[in-house]
ZARODREN-992924 format. One line per 2 residues: number of its first residue (from 1); their letters; for each residue x negated, z, y negated of C-alpha. Coordinates in nm, 3 decimals, always signed. Each point is the difference from the previous one (the first is absolute). Layout:
NUM = a = X,Z,Y ~ ...
END
This chain:
1 = ml = +0.000,+0.000,+0.000 ~ -0.127,-0.087,-0.346
3 = tv = -0.063,+0.280,-0.244 ~ +0.056,-0.009,-0.372
5 = eq = -0.376,+0.006,-0.051 ~ -0.048,-0.306,+0.223
7 = it = +0.271,-0.193,-0.182 ~ -0.146,+0.098,-0.338
9 = aa = -0.350,-0.101,+0.111 ~ +0.130,-0.335,+0.124
11 = qk = +0.178,-0.062,-0.331 ~ -0.314,+0.087,-0.195
13 = an = -0.206,-0.234,+0.217 ~ +0.253,-0.280,-0.053
15 = ln = -0.004,+0.055,-0.377 ~ -0.379,-0.004,-0.007
17 = tm = -0.001,-0.324,+0.196 ~ +0.257,-0.153,-0.236
19 = fg = -0.198,+0.101,-0.310 ~ -0.322,-0.129,+0.157
21 = lt = +0.159,-0.336,+0.076 ~ +0.146,-0.020,-0.349
23 = ak = -0.347,+0.061,-0.145 ~ -0.142,-0.277,+0.224
25 = af = +0.273,-0.238,-0.116 ~ -0.083,+0.074,-0.364
27 = eg = -0.370,-0.056,+0.073 ~ +0.086,-0.343,+0.138
29 = ve = +0.207,-0.083,-0.308 ~ -0.283,+0.120,-0.226
31 = kl = -0.245,-0.226,+0.184 ~ +0.233,-0.298,-0.043
33 = ie = +0.042,+0.072,-0.370 ~ -0.376,+0.032,-0.043
35 = ln = -0.054,-0.328,+0.186 ~ +0.259,-0.177,-0.217
37 = iq = -0.156,+0.134,-0.320 ~ -0.347,-0.116,+0.109
39 = as = +0.135,-0.340,+0.103 ~ +0.187,-0.038,-0.331
41 = ka = -0.306,+0.092,-0.207 ~ -0.218,-0.241,+0.196
43 = am = +0.259,-0.277,-0.033 ~ +0.028,+0.052,-0.376
45 = ae = -0.377,-0.007,-0.047 ~ -0.035,-0.306,+0.220
47 = ta = +0.282,-0.179,-0.180 ~ -0.170,+0.061,-0.332
49 = dk = -0.331,-0.134,+0.134 ~ +0.159,-0.307,+0.159
51 = tq = +0.203,-0.075,-0.313 ~ -0.318,+0.007,-0.207
53 = al = -0.167,-0.230,+0.250 ~ +0.296,-0.240,-0.005
55 = lg = -0.016,-0.018,-0.378 ~ -0.359,-0.120,+0.032
57 = vk = +0.078,-0.288,+0.240 ~ -0.121,-0.333,-0.134
59 = da = +0.150,-0.255,+0.242 ~ +0.243,-0.046,+0.291
61 = qe = -0.275,+0.008,+0.264 ~ -0.119,+0.340,-0.121
63 = ll = +0.362,+0.120,-0.002 ~ +0.050,-0.108,+0.364
65 = am = -0.324,+0.166,+0.105 ~ +0.105,+0.323,-0.169
67 = qa = +0.343,-0.016,+0.160 ~ -0.155,-0.043,+0.346
69 = al = -0.232,+0.295,-0.067 ~ +0.299,+0.219,-0.085
71 = vq = +0.199,-0.059,+0.319 ~ -0.233,+0.154,+0.258
73 = pl = -0.064,+0.333,-0.177 ~ +0.372,+0.034,-0.072
75 = ae = +0.090,-0.038,+0.369 ~ -0.276,+0.240,+0.103
77 = ka = +0.120,+0.258,-0.251 ~ +0.361,-0.035,+0.114
79 = ta = -0.112,+0.045,+0.360 ~ -0.212,+0.303,-0.090
81 = ys = +0.289,+0.151,-0.196 ~ +0.235,-0.050,+0.296
83 = rh = -0.258,+0.153,+0.232 ~ -0.031,+0.308,-0.227
85 = vy = +0.378,+0.043,-0.015 ~ +0.017,-0.027,+0.377
87 = ei = -0.283,+0.252,+0.046 ~ +0.174,+0.250,-0.226
89 = aa = +0.331,-0.045,+0.182 ~ -0.165,+0.016,+0.343
91 = gt = -0.197,+0.312,-0.096 ~ +0.310,+0.177,-0.125
93 = aa = +0.195,-0.104,+0.310 ~ -0.283,+0.126,+0.223
95 = ef = +0.013,+0.339,-0.169 ~ +0.376,+0.014,+0.047
97 = ta = -0.040,-0.100,+0.365 ~ -0.264,+0.265,+0.060
99 = aa = +0.219,+0.266,-0.159 ~ +0.302,-0.112,+0.202
101 = ea = -0.201,+0.005,+0.323 ~ -0.132,+0.349,-0.074
103 = qs = +0.347,+0.124,-0.090 ~ +0.145,-0.160,+0.312
105 = ad = -0.265,+0.156,+0.224 ~ +0.058,+0.341,-0.158
107 = tq = +0.377,-0.031,+0.038 ~ -0.035,-0.108,+0.362
109 = kk = -0.229,+0.295,+0.070 ~ +0.242,+0.246,-0.158
111 = fm = +0.295,-0.153,+0.183 ~ -0.182,+0.026,+0.332
113 = ti = -0.073,+0.366,-0.077 ~ +0.372,+0.056,-0.055
115 = vd = +0.089,-0.186,+0.320 ~ -0.257,+0.202,+0.195
117 = ga = +0.132,+0.323,-0.150 ~ +0.357,-0.098,+0.081
119 = sk = -0.094,-0.093,+0.357 ~ -0.159,+0.341,+0.055
121 = na = +0.317,+0.171,-0.116 ~ +0.237,-0.243,+0.174
123 = pa = +0.238,+0.145,+0.253 ~ -0.070,-0.049,+0.368
125 = gs = +0.110,-0.337,+0.132 ~ -0.064,-0.188,-0.326
127 = et = -0.340,-0.128,+0.108 ~ +0.137,-0.353,+0.042
129 = av = +0.141,-0.004,-0.353 ~ -0.331,+0.127,-0.137
131 = av = -0.192,-0.265,+0.196 ~ +0.234,-0.272,-0.132
133 = mk = -0.052,+0.130,-0.354 ~ -0.379,-0.001,+0.038
135 = sa = +0.011,-0.348,+0.150 ~ +0.210,-0.126,-0.292
137 = va = -0.244,+0.151,-0.248 ~ -0.296,-0.160,+0.182
139 = aa = +0.178,-0.338,+0.000 ~ +0.072,+0.030,-0.373
141 = nn = -0.365,+0.087,-0.065 ~ -0.115,-0.303,+0.200
143 = am = +0.241,-0.224,-0.187 ~ -0.127,+0.133,-0.334
145 = es = -0.360,-0.062,+0.102 ~ +0.089,-0.356,+0.103
147 = vq = +0.163,-0.064,-0.336 ~ -0.303,+0.142,-0.183
149 = ka = -0.234,-0.224,+0.202 ~ +0.217,-0.305,-0.073
151 = vk = -0.001,+0.077,-0.372 ~ -0.379,+0.036,+0.003
153 = qa = -0.039,-0.332,+0.182 ~ +0.235,-0.172,-0.245
155 = te = -0.194,+0.146,-0.293 ~ -0.332,-0.118,+0.144
157 = la = +0.146,-0.347,+0.056 ~ +0.127,-0.012,-0.359
159 = en = -0.342,+0.107,-0.130 ~ -0.171,-0.271,+0.205
161 = nm = +0.249,-0.261,-0.120 ~ -0.056,+0.107,-0.362
163 = at = -0.377,-0.033,+0.039 ~ +0.035,-0.342,+0.162
165 = la = +0.244,-0.116,-0.268 ~ -0.231,+0.117,-0.278
167 = at = -0.301,-0.173,+0.154 ~ +0.198,-0.322,+0.050
169 = av = +0.129,+0.005,-0.357 ~ -0.348,+0.046,-0.146
171 = ss = -0.156,-0.270,+0.219 ~ +0.285,-0.243,-0.075
173 = tk = -0.041,+0.058,-0.371 ~ -0.374,-0.055,+0.023
175 = sa = +0.053,-0.323,+0.194 ~ +0.256,-0.124,-0.250
177 = ak = -0.224,+0.088,-0.295 ~ -0.294,-0.188,+0.157
179 = kr = +0.211,-0.313,+0.049 ~ +0.081,-0.023,-0.370
END
């Protein structure tokens, strides 16, 4: 049977987890804001430089050469920006996943303690019901572990696809810029 102290401790632990996850979410948002500010400042400075350079163009051939020189760095910067956004999101998600896994493991452990305690105090003849309960808990734990493994595999696949996409985009841009 749960005591008031155990329920209070569980509530405190849940609140601490919630506040910790909220802080992690804000850290992720702060990183995105910082990235956007840096990208905006760099874009403004680069725009000013390129505008000055365009004002100094003397003929159409020089204009075409300058245009071709602008395309590749722009694509590389867009790819790098996307990669940074993805890294921030993936890092924040990983922290949430780790916290959820820890919370889940702790909850499972506490629940098994309750089940074990209940089975010790169960009336004679209820061994089958206790065994069924333990079996159901074990099956639920296995299912949860399978889901966690599937999520990790999907995350790794998405990360690999993002890296491949970024590399392809940069190499395609370089190839296109060389052809001009």
